[in-house]
C-alpha positions in Angstrom: -6.9 -0.2 -27.5 -7.0 3.2 -25.7 -8.7 6.2 -27.3 -6.8 9.4 -28.1 -8.8 11.0 -25.2 -7.6 8.4 -22.7 -4.0 8.7 -23.8 -4.1 12.5 -23.4 -5.9 12.3 -20.0 -3.3 9.7 -18.8 -0.4 11.8 -20.2 0.6 9.0 -22.5 0.3 11.3 -25.5 0.5 15.0 -26.1 -2.3 17.0 -27.6 -1.0 20.2 -29.2 -3.1 23.1 -30.4 -1.3 24.9 -33.3 -3.8 27.8 -33.6 -3.0 31.4 -32.7 -3.1 32.7 -29.2 -6.4 34.5 -29.8 -8.0 31.3 -31.0 -6.5 29.4 -28.0 -7.9 32.0 -25.6 -11.4 31.6 -27.1 -11.4 27.9 -26.0 -9.3 24.9 -26.6 -9.3 21.1 -26.1 -9.1 19.9 -22.5 -5.6 18.6 -21.8 -4.0 20.4 -24.8 -0.9 22.5 -24.8 -0.5 25.6 -27.0 2.3 25.7 -29.5 1.6 27.9 -32.5 2.3 26.8 -36.0 4.3 30.0 -36.6 6.8 28.8 -34.0 7.1 25.4 -35.7 7.6 27.2 -39.1 10.4 29.3 -37.5 12.2 26.1 -36.4 11.0 25.7 -32.8 9.8 22.4 -31.7 7.8 21.3 -28.7 9.9 20.2 -25.7 8.9 16.6 -25.9 10.7 13.4 -26.9 10.9 12.9 -30.7 9.4 9.4 -30.1 6.5 10.8 -28.0 3.0 10.2 -29.3 1.7 13.6 -30.5 -1.7 14.6 -31.7 -2.1 18.0 -33.4 -5.2 20.1 -34.1 -6.2 23.5 -35.3 -9.5 24.9 -36.5 -10.0 22.8 -39.6 -7.0 20.5 -39.8 -5.1 22.4 -42.4 -2.5 24.1 -40.1 -2.1 20.9 -38.1 -1.3 19.1 -41.3 1.4 21.6 -42.1 2.8 21.3 -38.5 2.8 17.5 -38.8 4.9 17.5 -42.0 7.4 19.9 -40.4 7.7 17.9 -37.2 8.2 14.7 -39.2 11.1 16.4 -41.1 12.5 17.4 -37.7 12.7 13.8 -36.7 9.4 13.3 -34.7 8.3 9.8 -35.4 4.8 9.5 -33.9 2.8 12.6 -35.0 -0.9 12.5 -36.0 -3.1 15.3 -37.4 -6.5 15.0 -35.5 -8.0 17.7 -37.7 -10.0 20.5 -36.1 -11.3 21.3 -32.7 -14.7 19.9 -33.9 -13.0 16.6 -34.6 -11.6 16.5 -31.0 -15.2 17.1 -29.7 -16.5 14.3 -32.0 -14.1 11.9 -30.3 -15.7 12.9 -27.0 -13.1 15.4 -25.9 -14.0 18.3 -23.7 -13.2 22.0 -24.0 -11.6 24.5 -21.7 -12.0 28.3 -21.9 
């Protein structure tokens, strides 16, 4: 079974950072795209298939948990909360500045 990191690297899954732009600019997971929680709360959704495999993270896992629940209500079927940026690194994921 492929790891989350392999899926993101091979573009088989989307890794979405829901933190603020300031946090994103301070450093983020390699391969991630930025889509703030505030946008999701305002009704915007990422431009990906509702069946796409999506992994969310923030600083601690709290905001990504909120984002997961909203996306599920919007019909996204394969959304996981990875937790925080530290959790991504614990899985072996790299960072970009």
